[in-house]
C-alpha positions as protocol buffer text, in pm:
chain_id: "A"
residue {
  index: 1
  type: MET
  ca { x: 19037 y: 31509 z: 4880 }
}
residue {
  index: 2
  type: TYR
  ca { x: 19326 y: 31403 z: 4659 }
}
residue {
  index: 3
  type: ARG
  ca { x: 19235 y: 31192 z: 4355 }
}
residue {
  index: 4
  type: ALA
  ca { x: 19520 y: 30953 z: 4434 }
}
residue {
  index: 5
  type: VAL
  ca { x: 19764 y: 30903 z: 4721 }
}
residue {
  index: 6
  type: PHE
  ca { x: 20104 y: 30742 z: 4670 }
}
residue {
  index: 7
  type: LEU
  ca { x: 20290 y: 30607 z: 4973 }
}
residue {
  index: 8
  type: ASP
  ca { x: 20650 y: 30516 z: 5030 }
}
residue {
  index: 9
  type: LEU
  ca { x: 20696 y: 30204 z: 5246 }
}
residue {
  index: 10
  type: ASP
  ca { x: 21013 y: 30189 z: 5461 }
}
residue {
  index: 11
  type: ASP
  ca { x: 21012 y: 30448 z: 5741 }
}
residue {
  index: 12
  type: THR
  ca { x: 20686 y: 30590 z: 5608 }
}
residue {
  index: 13
  type: LEU
  ca { x: 20445 y: 30308 z: 5694 }
}
residue {
  index: 14
  type: PHE
  ca { x: 20664 y: 30136 z: 5953 }
}
residue {
  index: 15
  type: ASP
  ca { x: 20967 y: 30208 z: 6170 }
}
residue {
  index: 16
  type: ARG
  ca { x: 21260 y: 30061 z: 5978 }
}
residue {
  index: 17
  type: THR
  ca { x: 21512 y: 30140 z: 6253 }
}
residue {
  index: 18
  type: ALA
  ca { x: 21313 y: 29928 z: 6498 }
}
residue {
  index: 19
  type: ALA
  ca { x: 21311 y: 29645 z: 6245 }
}
residue {
  index: 20
  type: VAL
  ca { x: 21690 y: 29671 z: 6206 }
}
residue {
  index: 21
  type: ARG
  ca { x: 21729 y: 29646 z: 6584 }
}
residue {
  index: 22
  type: ARG
  ca { x: 21513 y: 29331 z: 6591 }
}
residue {
  index: 23
  type: TRP
  ca { x: 21708 y: 29186 z: 6297 }
}
residue {
  index: 24
  type: ALA
  ca { x: 22037 y: 29252 z: 6476 }
}
residue {
  index: 25
  type: ALA
  ca { x: 21913 y: 29089 z: 6799 }
}
residue {
  index: 26
  type: ALA
  ca { x: 21813 y: 28777 z: 6606 }
}
residue {
  index: 27
  type: THR
  ca { x: 22113 y: 28758 z: 6372 }
}
residue {
  index: 28
  type: LEU
  ca { x: 22426 y: 28912 z: 6522 }
}
residue {
  index: 29
  type: PRO
  ca { x: 22621 y: 28843 z: 6843 }
}
residue {
  index: 30
  type: PRO
  ca { x: 22487 y: 29034 z: 7146 }
}
residue {
  index: 31
  type: LEU
  ca { x: 22546 y: 29405 z: 7083 }
}
residue {
  index: 32
  type: ALA
  ca { x: 22669 y: 29666 z: 7326 }
}
residue {
  index: 33
  type: ASP
  ca { x: 22501 y: 30005 z: 7301 }
}
residue {
  index: 34
  type: THR
  ca { x: 22801 y: 30137 z: 7108 }
}
residue {
  index: 35
  type: ASP
  ca { x: 22773 y: 29847 z: 6862 }
}
residue {
  index: 36
  type: GLU
  ca { x: 22405 y: 29915 z: 6802 }
}
residue {
  index: 37
  type: GLN
  ca { x: 22468 y: 30283 z: 6741 }
}
residue {
  index: 38
  type: TRP
  ca { x: 22751 y: 30190 z: 6503 }
}
residue {
  index: 39
  type: LEU
  ca { x: 22518 y: 29957 z: 6313 }
}
residue {
  index: 40
  type: LEU
  ca { x: 22245 y: 30219 z: 6275 }
}
residue {
  index: 41
  type: GLU
  ca { x: 22496 y: 30477 z: 6156 }
}
residue {
  index: 42
  type: ARG
  ca { x: 22645 y: 30234 z: 5903 }
}
residue {
  index: 43
  type: ASP
  ca { x: 22302 y: 30131 z: 5780 }
}
residue {
  index: 44
  type: ALA
  ca { x: 22205 y: 30499 z: 5737 }
}
residue {
  index: 45
  type: ARG
  ca { x: 21834 y: 30413 z: 5734 }
}
residue {
  index: 46
  type: GLY
  ca { x: 21879 y: 30186 z: 5436 }
}
residue {
  index: 47
  type: ARG
  ca { x: 22071 y: 30431 z: 5219 }
}
residue {
  index: 48
  type: ARG
  ca { x: 22402 y: 30245 z: 5243 }
}
residue {
  index: 49
  type: PRO
  ca { x: 22469 y: 29974 z: 4979 }
}
residue {
  index: 50
  type: ARG
  ca { x: 22398 y: 29637 z: 5138 }
}
residue {
  index: 51
  type: LEU
  ca { x: 22731 y: 29481 z: 5041 }
}
residue {
  index: 52
  type: GLU
  ca { x: 22922 y: 29766 z: 5205 }
}
residue {
  index: 53
  type: LEU
  ca { x: 22719 y: 29723 z: 5522 }
}
residue {
  index: 54
  type: ALA
  ca { x: 22769 y: 29347 z: 5517 }
}
residue {
  index: 55
  type: THR
  ca { x: 23145 y: 29388 z: 5473 }
}
residue {
  index: 56
  type: ASP
  ca { x: 23158 y: 29621 z: 5772 }
}
residue {
  index: 57
  type: LEU
  ca { x: 22957 y: 29372 z: 5980 }
}
residue {
  index: 58
  type: VAL
  ca { x: 23192 y: 29085 z: 5896 }
}
residue {
  index: 59
  type: GLU
  ca { x: 23496 y: 29293 z: 5990 }
}
residue {
  index: 60
  type: ARG
  ca { x: 23357 y: 29436 z: 6314 }
}
residue {
  index: 61
  type: PHE
  ca { x: 23210 y: 29112 z: 6452 }
}
residue {
  index: 62
  type: ALA
  ca { x: 23446 y: 28860 z: 6287 }
}
residue {
  index: 63
  type: LEU
  ca { x: 23148 y: 28683 z: 6131 }
}
residue {
  index: 64
  type: PRO
  ca { x: 23221 y: 28352 z: 5957 }
}
residue {
  index: 65
  type: THR
  ca { x: 22977 y: 28425 z: 5672 }
}
residue {
  index: 66
  type: ARG
  ca { x: 23088 y: 28594 z: 5350 }
}
residue {
  index: 67
  type: PRO
  ca { x: 22960 y: 28951 z: 5302 }
}
residue {
  index: 68
  type: GLU
  ca { x: 22787 y: 28854 z: 4976 }
}
residue {
  index: 69
  type: VAL
  ca { x: 22577 y: 28596 z: 5159 }
}
residue {
  index: 70
  type: ILE
  ca { x: 22480 y: 28840 z: 5434 }
}
residue {
  index: 71
  type: ALA
  ca { x: 22392 y: 29111 z: 5179 }
}
residue {
  index: 72
  type: SER
  ca { x: 22178 y: 28871 z: 4977 }
}
residue {
  index: 73
  type: ALA
  ca { x: 21986 y: 28743 z: 5280 }
}
residue {
  index: 74
  type: PHE
  ca { x: 21939 y: 29082 z: 5447 }
}
residue {
  index: 75
  type: PRO
  ca { x: 21627 y: 29215 z: 5264 }
}
residue {
  index: 76
  type: LEU
  ca { x: 21404 y: 28917 z: 5342 }
}
residue {
  index: 77
  type: GLN
  ca { x: 21547 y: 28877 z: 5692 }
}
residue {
  index: 78
  type: LEU
  ca { x: 21475 y: 29241 z: 5767 }
}
residue {
  index: 79
  type: ALA
  ca { x: 21125 y: 29211 z: 5621 }
}
residue {
  index: 80
  type: SER
  ca { x: 21053 y: 28926 z: 5863 }
}
residue {
  index: 81
  type: HIS
  ca { x: 21114 y: 29166 z: 6154 }
}
residue {
  index: 82
  type: VAL
  ca { x: 20878 y: 29440 z: 6035 }
}
residue {
  index: 83
  type: GLU
  ca { x: 20598 y: 29520 z: 6282 }
}
residue {
  index: 84
  type: ARG
  ca { x: 20291 y: 29741 z: 6249 }
}
residue {
  index: 85
  type: GLU
  ca { x: 20282 y: 30087 z: 6395 }
}
residue {
  index: 86
  type: ALA
  ca { x: 19962 y: 30167 z: 6580 }
}
residue {
  index: 87
  type: GLY
  ca { x: 19691 y: 30313 z: 6361 }
}
residue {
  index: 88
  type: VAL
  ca { x: 19864 y: 30274 z: 6025 }
}
residue {
  index: 89
  type: ARG
  ca { x: 19648 y: 29992 z: 5890 }
}
residue {
  index: 90
  type: THR
  ca { x: 19329 y: 30166 z: 6002 }
}
residue {
  index: 91
  type: GLN
  ca { x: 19436 y: 30491 z: 5838 }
}
residue {
  index: 92
  type: ILE
  ca { x: 19519 y: 30325 z: 5506 }
}
residue {
  index: 93
  type: ALA
  ca { x: 19196 y: 30122 z: 5511 }
}
residue {
  index: 94
  type: ARG
  ca { x: 18990 y: 30440 z: 5555 }
}
residue {
  index: 95
  type: LEU
  ca { x: 19190 y: 30624 z: 5290 }
}
residue {
  index: 96
  type: ALA
  ca { x: 19149 y: 30341 z: 5038 }
}
residue {
  index: 97
  type: ILE
  ca { x: 18771 y: 30374 z: 5062 }
}
residue {
  index: 98
  type: LEU
  ca { x: 18788 y: 30742 z: 4973 }
}
residue {
  index: 99
  type: THR
  ca { x: 19051 y: 30754 z: 4698 }
}
residue {
  index: 100
  type: ARG
  ca { x: 19298 y: 30548 z: 4495 }
}
residue {
  index: 101
  type: VAL
  ca { x: 19600 y: 30441 z: 4701 }
}
residue {
  index: 102
  type: ALA
  ca { x: 19929 y: 30297 z: 4575 }
}
residue {
  index: 103
  type: VAL
  ca { x: 20263 y: 30211 z: 4733 }
}
residue {
  index: 104
  type: VAL
  ca { x: 20572 y: 30337 z: 4548 }
}
residue {
  index: 105
  type: THR
  ca { x: 20888 y: 30187 z: 4696 }
}
residue {
  index: 106
  type: ASN
  ca { x: 21248 y: 30091 z: 4628 }
}
residue {
  index: 107
  type: GLY
  ca { x: 21362 y: 29738 z: 4707 }
}
residue {
  index: 108
  type: SER
  ca { x: 21323 y: 29380 z: 4597 }
}
residue {
  index: 109
  type: GLY
  ca { x: 20978 y: 29257 z: 4508 }
}
residue {
  index: 110
  type: ALA
  ca { x: 20988 y: 28964 z: 4750 }
}
residue {
  index: 111
  type: ALA
  ca { x: 21104 y: 29171 z: 5049 }
}
residue {
  index: 112
  type: GLN
  ca { x: 20873 y: 29467 z: 4992 }
}
residue {
  index: 113
  type: ARG
  ca { x: 20569 y: 29247 z: 4937 }
}
residue {
  index: 114
  type: MET
  ca { x: 20649 y: 29055 z: 5256 }
}
residue {
  index: 115
  type: LYS
  ca { x: 20656 y: 29386 z: 5444 }
}
residue {
  index: 116
  type: LEU
  ca { x: 20316 y: 29478 z: 5303 }
}
residue {
  index: 117
  type: ARG
  ca { x: 20175 y: 29143 z: 5414 }
}
residue {
  index: 118
  type: ARG
  ca { x: 20317 y: 29180 z: 5764 }
}
residue {
  index: 119
  type: LEU
  ca { x: 20167 y: 29528 z: 5785 }
}
residue {
  index: 120
  type: GLY
  ca { x: 19830 y: 29397 z: 5667 }
}
residue {
  index: 121
  type: LEU
  ca { x: 19833 y: 29637 z: 5373 }
}
residue {
  index: 122
  type: ASP
  ca { x: 19873 y: 29401 z: 5079 }
}
residue {
  index: 123
  type: GLN
  ca { x: 19496 y: 29363 z: 5032 }
}
residue {
  index: 124
  type: LEU
  ca { x: 19415 y: 29727 z: 5113 }
}
residue {
  index: 125
  type: VAL
  ca { x: 19618 y: 29931 z: 4865 }
}
residue {
  index: 126
  type: HIS
  ca { x: 19504 y: 29934 z: 4503 }
}
residue {
  index: 127
  type: ALA
  ca { x: 19846 y: 29909 z: 4336 }
}
residue {
  index: 128
  type: VAL
  ca { x: 20212 y: 29853 z: 4424 }
}
residue {
  index: 129
  type: PHE
  ca { x: 20510 y: 29990 z: 4231 }
}
residue {
  index: 130
  type: ILE
  ca { x: 20840 y: 29829 z: 4340 }
}
residue {
  index: 131
  type: SER
  ca { x: 21174 y: 29925 z: 4188 }
}
residue {
  index: 132
  type: GLY
  ca { x: 21306 y: 29568 z: 4193 }
}
residue {
  index: 133
  type: GLU
  ca { x: 21013 y: 29449 z: 3984 }
}
residue {
  index: 134
  type: LEU
  ca { x: 21001 y: 29744 z: 3745 }
}
residue {
  index: 135
  type: GLY
  ca { x: 21370 y: 29815 z: 3686 }
}
residue {
  index: 136
  type: VAL
  ca { x: 21324 y: 30183 z: 3773 }
}
residue {
  index: 137
  type: ALA
  ca { x: 21387 y: 30337 z: 4113 }
}
residue {
  index: 138
  type: LYS
  ca { x: 21350 y: 30655 z: 4314 }
}
residue {
  index: 139
  type: PRO
  ca { x: 21476 y: 30926 z: 4290 }
}
residue {
  index: 140
  type: GLY
  ca { x: 21435 y: 30868 z: 3917 }
}
residue {
  index: 141
  type: HIS
  ca { x: 21111 y: 31008 z: 3783 }
}
residue {
  index: 142
  type: GLU
  ca { x: 20991 y: 30704 z: 3588 }
}
residue {
  index: 143
  type: ILE
  ca { x: 20857 y: 30509 z: 3886 }
}
residue {
  index: 144
  type: PHE
  ca { x: 20653 y: 30813 z: 3993 }
}
residue {
  index: 145
  type: GLN
  ca { x: 20532 y: 30861 z: 3636 }
}
residue {
  index: 146
  type: ARG
  ca { x: 20417 y: 30500 z: 3619 }
}
residue {
  index: 147
  type: ALA
  ca { x: 20210 y: 30552 z: 3933 }
}
residue {
  index: 148
  type: LEU
  ca { x: 20063 y: 30869 z: 3785 }
}
residue {
  index: 149
  type: ARG
  ca { x: 19974 y: 30692 z: 3459 }
}
residue {
  index: 150
  type: TRP
  ca { x: 19805 y: 30416 z: 3658 }
}
residue {
  index: 151
  type: SER
  ca { x: 19600 y: 30672 z: 3851 }
}
residue {
  index: 152
  type: GLY
  ca { x: 19494 y: 30858 z: 3539 }
}
residue {
  index: 153
  type: GLN
  ca { x: 19516 y: 31184 z: 3736 }
}
residue {
  index: 154
  type: ALA
  ca { x: 19708 y: 31509 z: 3702 }
}
residue {
  index: 155
  type: ALA
  ca { x: 20010 y: 31534 z: 3932 }
}
residue {
  index: 156
  type: ALA
  ca { x: 19867 y: 31841 z: 4107 }
}
residue {
  index: 157
  type: ASP
  ca { x: 19566 y: 31633 z: 4217 }
}
residue {
  index: 158
  type: CYS
  ca { x: 19781 y: 31362 z: 4376 }
}
residue {
  index: 159
  type: LEU
  ca { x: 19964 y: 31338 z: 4708 }
}
residue {
  index: 160
  type: PHE
  ca { x: 20297 y: 31163 z: 4764 }
}
residue {
  index: 161
  type: VAL
  ca { x: 20389 y: 31064 z: 5119 }
}
residue {
  index: 162
  type: GLY
  ca { x: 20748 y: 30968 z: 5199 }
}
residue {
  index: 163
  type: ASP
  ca { x: 21022 y: 30996 z: 5457 }
}
residue {
  index: 164
  type: ASP
  ca { x: 21330 y: 31062 z: 5242 }
}
residue {
  index: 165
  type: PRO
  ca { x: 21381 y: 31425 z: 5138 }
}
residue {
  index: 166
  type: ALA
  ca { x: 21606 y: 31334 z: 4843 }
}
residue {
  index: 167
  type: ASN
  ca { x: 21456 y: 31007 z: 4718 }
}
residue {
  index: 168
  type: ASP
  ca { x: 21088 y: 31078 z: 4790 }
}
residue {
  index: 169
  type: ILE
  ca { x: 20999 y: 31442 z: 4832 }
}
residue {
  index: 170
  type: ALA
  ca { x: 21230 y: 31617 z: 4583 }
}
residue {
  index: 171
  type: PRO
  ca { x: 21144 y: 31405 z: 4276 }
}
residue {
  index: 172
  type: ALA
  ca { x: 20773 y: 31399 z: 4359 }
}
residue {
  index: 173
  type: ALA
  ca { x: 20769 y: 31776 z: 4393 }
}
residue {
  index: 174
  type: ALA
  ca { x: 20963 y: 31814 z: 4068 }
}
residue {
  index: 175
  type: LEU
  ca { x: 20682 y: 31629 z: 3889 }
}
residue {
  index: 176
  type: GLY
  ca { x: 20421 y: 31857 z: 4041 }
}
residue {
  index: 177
  type: LEU
  ca { x: 20278 y: 31624 z: 4307 }
}
residue {
  index: 178
  type: VAL
  ca { x: 20168 y: 31759 z: 4642 }
}
residue {
  index: 179
  type: THR
  ca { x: 20412 y: 31621 z: 4901 }
}
residue {
  index: 180
  type: ALA
  ca { x: 20385 y: 31513 z: 5263 }
}
residue {
  index: 181
  type: TRP
  ca { x: 20701 y: 31432 z: 5456 }
}
residue {
  index: 182
  type: ARG
  ca { x: 20688 y: 31162 z: 5724 }
}
residue {
  index: 183
  type: GLU
  ca { x: 20930 y: 31310 z: 5975 }
}
residue {
  index: 184
  type: ARG
  ca { x: 21201 y: 31073 z: 6096 }
}
residue {
  index: 185
  type: GLU
  ca { x: 21504 y: 31305 z: 6109 }
}
residue {
  index: 186
  type: PRO
  ca { x: 21577 y: 31679 z: 6070 }
}
residue {
  index: 187
  type: TRP
  ca { x: 21484 y: 31827 z: 5732 }
}
residue {
  index: 188
  type: PRO
  ca { x: 21794 y: 31931 z: 5528 }
}
residue {
  index: 189
  type: ALA
  ca { x: 21816 y: 32309 z: 5532 }
}
residue {
  index: 190
  type: GLU
  ca { x: 21938 y: 32330 z: 5172 }
}
residue {
  index: 191
  type: GLN
  ca { x: 21633 y: 32153 z: 5027 }
}
residue {
  index: 192
  type: GLN
  ca { x: 21297 y: 32303 z: 4933 }
}
residue {
  index: 193
  type: PRO
  ca { x: 21051 y: 32208 z: 5209 }
}
residue {
  index: 194
  type: PRO
  ca { x: 20760 y: 31968 z: 5150 }
}
residue {
  index: 195
  type: THR
  ca { x: 20400 y: 32084 z: 5114 }
}
residue {
  index: 196
  type: HIS
  ca { x: 20304 y: 31913 z: 5441 }
}
residue {
  index: 197
  type: ARG
  ca { x: 20479 y: 31749 z: 5736 }
}
residue {
  index: 198
  type: LEU
  ca { x: 20345 y: 31442 z: 5917 }
}
residue {
  index: 199
  type: SER
  ca { x: 20463 y: 31347 z: 6264 }
}
residue {
  index: 200
  type: SER
  ca { x: 20272 y: 31019 z: 6221 }
}
residue {
  index: 201
  type: ILE
  ca { x: 20053 y: 30848 z: 5964 }
}
residue {
  index: 202
  type: ASP
  ca { x: 19760 y: 30916 z: 6198 }
}
residue {
  index: 203
  type: ALA
  ca { x: 19765 y: 31271 z: 6062 }
}
residue {
  index: 204
  type: LEU
  ca { x: 19711 y: 31151 z: 5704 }
}
residue {
  index: 205
  type: GLU
  ca { x: 19334 y: 31117 z: 5734 }
}
residue {
  index: 206
  type: GLN
  ca { x: 19292 y: 31480 z: 5841 }
}
residue {
  index: 207
  type: LEU
  ca { x: 19527 y: 31594 z: 5566 }
}
residue {
  index: 208
  type: CYS
  ca { x: 19321 y: 31410 z: 5303 }
}
residue {
  index: 209
  type: ALA
  ca { x: 18980 y: 31511 z: 5437 }
}
């Protein structure tokens, strides 16, 4: 059993792409399949700067709203479309009984905390480290180090679970944490592989047993 488990949020504890699709259905004009694929490629699973994405949206769909307004509203709007994946809340509840559990995530405090509430995790995890509240972000090491200091444990005794090879797995591994990659896309061949791979969060309980 790991002495502490740190969890990324977007695309680790919920399907962000599904949330983007729901956001688009509620916010944009009706999309053809090609438009939806274009949107997902431009969004790049959240890696694209929001203002760039908003500018592309305005140009493609001739939206009357300024890109700055769309970019500012997007995080909370997206958070309102987050839905639970089966088994995730149960898995985290069981894990939180056995060890210390914290969420370590990039994003705004308001949006990320809304996601946690919608997932039913806000009262289950023991701590939350959000880049927008702390002023430090992944892949920088400081946000991981803050979680480690909170846990009071050695890095080698802690597990980090995330979906992003560059922002999650690489910096966690560099600090000596055990890593588990939540598979959402092919692993980049040029990067050192994670300690573990998870096809779903359901596998986390067995990994931590």
